[in-house]
Structure formats: structure tokens, C-alpha cells
ROMI-339775 format. One record per residue: x, z, y of N, C-alpha, C in turn; residue number from 1. Coordinates in steps of 0.02 Angstrom, whole numbers, plus 50000, padded with zeros to 5 digits. Layout:
# residues N
((X,Z,Y),(X,Z,Y),(X,Z,Y),NUM);
...
This chain:
# residues 95
((38499,45357,52585),(38538,45321,52532),(38613,45339,52556),1);
((38633,45352,52496),(38708,45372,52496),(38755,45309,52485),2);
((38734,45278,52444),(38787,45213,52421),(38755,45145,52454),3);
((38820,45111,52482),(38806,45039,52520),(38767,44992,52464),4);
((38822,45000,52405),(38819,44951,52366),(38792,44994,52285),5);
((38733,44992,52257),(38728,45021,52200),(38684,44966,52159),6);
((38692,44980,52085),(38665,44942,52023),(38593,44927,52047),7);
((38558,44967,52075),(38481,44962,52089),(38471,44914,52142),8);
((38509,44905,52184),(38512,44857,52257),(38547,44794,52223),9);
((38590,44779,52189),(38613,44734,52176),(38576,44693,52129),10);
((38528,44743,52081),(38487,44690,52040),(38428,44656,52070),11);
((38419,44681,52130),(38375,44649,52186),(38393,44575,52201),12);
((38331,44537,52207),(38352,44471,52233),(38393,44470,52306),13);
((38375,44514,52358),(38409,44531,52418),(38474,44541,52408),14);
((38493,44591,52367),(38553,44629,52338),(38605,44576,52314),15);
((38573,44533,52265),(38614,44492,52241),(38622,44412,52283),16);
((38579,44408,52327),(38602,44342,52372),(38658,44380,52428),17);
((38653,44437,52456),(38706,44475,52507),(38753,44484,52474),18);
((38769,44519,52407),(38830,44516,52372),(38863,44446,52355),19);
((38828,44393,52356),(38855,44319,52333),(38881,44305,52387),20);
((38836,44306,52431),(38879,44278,52512),(38929,44309,52529),21);
((38932,44381,52528),(38999,44411,52557),(39054,44392,52501),22);
((39054,44394,52440),(39106,44393,52397),(39127,44314,52397),23);
((39071,44263,52417),(39106,44184,52424),(39126,44183,52490),24);
((39110,44224,52539),(39167,44209,52604),(39234,44241,52583),25);
((39245,44305,52553),(39287,44325,52550),(39353,44276,52489),26);
((39318,44258,52430),(39351,44209,52378),(39364,44143,52427),27);
((39331,44112,52462),(39338,44050,52478),(39400,44059,52520),28);
((39440,44108,52543),(39501,44113,52580),(39561,44107,52540),29);
((39538,44114,52469),(39586,44115,52420),(39585,44049,52368),30);
((39532,44022,52383),(39520,43970,52321),(39495,43903,52357),31);
((39537,43842,52349),(39519,43793,52377),(39451,43754,52340),32);
((39399,43770,52340),(39343,43750,52314),(39295,43748,52359),33);
((39233,43691,52345),(39188,43710,52401),(39153,43766,52386),34);
((39143,43803,52434),(39109,43865,52433),(39032,43871,52404),35);
((39000,43813,52395),(38929,43814,52351),(38955,43828,52281),36);
((39007,43792,52245),(39037,43819,52188),(39046,43878,52172),37);
((39083,43906,52219),(39105,43983,52217),(39051,44027,52210),38);
((39003,44020,52256),(38929,44051,52264),(38896,44040,52188),39);
((38890,43994,52150),(38853,43967,52105),(38889,44021,52041),40);
((38952,44008,52048),(39012,44062,52006),(38981,44132,52001),41);
((38988,44161,52054),(38969,44238,52067),(38898,44233,52058),42);
((38848,44194,52083),(38787,44218,52053),(38774,44200,51974),43);
((38803,44175,51939),(38793,44172,51867),(38828,44237,51847),44);
((38884,44256,51881),(38914,44323,51859),(38879,44383,51862),45);
((38829,44397,51939),(38777,44448,51935),(38738,44438,51893),46);
((38707,44387,51908),(38641,44385,51849),(38658,44392,51769),47);
((38712,44364,51737),(38722,44373,51671),(38744,44459,51670),48);
((38771,44486,51731),(38796,44550,51722),(38732,44596,51714),49);
((38688,44574,51760),(38624,44611,51746),(38593,44615,51661),50);
((38599,44550,51644),(38564,44555,51585),(38608,44597,51545),51);
((38657,44597,51545),(38720,44632,51501),(38714,44709,51509),52);
((38690,44734,51578),(38683,44797,51599),(38611,44835,51569),53);
((38570,44783,51556),(38516,44800,51533),(38496,44793,51455),54);
((38555,44765,51424),(38566,44743,51343),(38510,44703,51327),55);
((38489,44664,51354),(38429,44609,51336),(38460,44547,51323),56);
((38499,44527,51282),(38514,44473,51264),(38476,44418,51212),57);
((38416,44411,51244),(38381,44369,51213),(38377,44300,51234),58);
((38351,44248,51217),(38361,44178,51252),(38320,44187,51311),59);
((38261,44213,51311),(38228,44202,51365),(38252,44251,51425),60);
((38297,44304,51401),(38329,44326,51467),(38383,44298,51486),61);
((38414,44265,51458),(38485,44228,51475),(38447,44157,51507),62);
((38394,44119,51491),(38377,44078,51521),(38350,44082,51595),63);
((38311,44153,51602),(38281,44177,51667),(38341,44193,51690),64);
((38404,44227,51685),(38474,44237,51713),(38492,44179,51741),65);
((38500,44133,51715),(38527,44059,51732),(38487,44042,51803),66);
((38411,44052,51770),(38366,44016,51826),(38376,44057,51896),67);
((38368,44128,51897),(38389,44172,51948),(38445,44158,51989),68);
((38516,44133,51943),(38569,44124,51972),(38564,44070,52024),69);
((38513,44007,52015),(38511,43951,52049),(38484,43969,52116),70);
((38429,44015,52103),(38386,44050,52173),(38435,44081,52209),71);
((38479,44131,52177),(38522,44166,52226),(38573,44132,52246),72);
((38603,44076,52228),(38640,44023,52257),(38609,43996,52299),73);
((38553,43974,52304),(38513,43940,52361),(38516,43984,52409),74);
((38491,44046,52394),(38473,44117,52456),(38553,44108,52494),75);
((38599,44121,52461),(38675,44132,52489),(38694,44088,52522),76);
((38677,44027,52492),(38707,43972,52540),(38666,43950,52612),77);
((38595,43960,52605),(38552,43970,52661),(38573,44030,52718),78);
((38575,44085,52683),(38614,44141,52728),(38673,44122,52774),79);
((38720,44098,52730),(38781,44073,52760),(38773,44011,52810),80);
((38738,43975,52804),(38717,43903,52829),(38659,43927,52911),81);
((38633,43986,52897),(38577,44017,52950),(38633,44037,52990),82);
((38670,44084,52975),(38718,44121,53021),(38766,44078,53043),83);
((38790,44026,53016),(38842,43983,53048),(38797,43946,53103),84);
((38734,43928,53096),(38703,43891,53154),(38684,43936,53207),85);
((38684,44004,53207),(38649,44044,53253),(38715,44064,53299),86);
((38787,44069,53252),(38840,44080,53288),(38863,44018,53326),87);
((38838,43958,53305),(38856,43895,53356),(38810,43885,53424),88);
((38750,43908,53404),(38695,43908,53460),(38732,43978,53522),89);
((38744,44031,53485),(38766,44088,53532),(38825,44061,53575),90);
((38879,44033,53530),(38930,44000,53576),(38919,43959,53624),91);
((38884,43912,53594),(38847,43858,53650),(38813,43886,53717),92);
((38780,43937,53715),(38735,43961,53748),(38793,44000,53799),93);
((38870,44011,53791),(38895,44038,53830),(38927,44004,53878),94);
((38927,43945,53875),(38975,43891,53919),(38930,43883,53967),95);
């Protein structure tokens, strides 16, 4: 694999969740909004972007993209929360 981030990877669930998690962490440094809303915005952009790349602007494709955005948002928030919990556990073990 020559590219860290490719359109094929971004089109997968894991790729979208990873991208949204990383972009949310960067954006929350500059935007004073709950990170869950930032994550939702990035998820919508990624999901609708994939519809645009495939040029499938049907009602079913758009509705499915919006539903996928909700799942990606949940996964991205869950990734962050899990990482935060592990970090607290590791720091607590150092005491």
C-alpha cells in the first residue's frame, strides 16, 4: 500500500471513521463547539462526498449516505472515547 489515505480506504467504514476521528481532533482545537457536532459534520461531508464521487444522486443513495454518516459519527465518537478511557487507565497505572 503506497498511500496512507486513498479514496478506496476512505470509502470503507473503518476509513471514514478513522478520517472523521482525526479531523475532529484537529478541528476542535480551532472551533469551540461540542466535538460530537464536528464529527457529525465531517461524517456528512465524507458520506455525501462518496455519493458525489460515484455520481449517484438518487434519493435512496442520499438517504443511505445520511444514515451511514450517523453510523460513522457513532464509531468516531466511540473511537475517541475508548482511546480516552485507555489513556486514563494507563496514566492511573503509572501512579
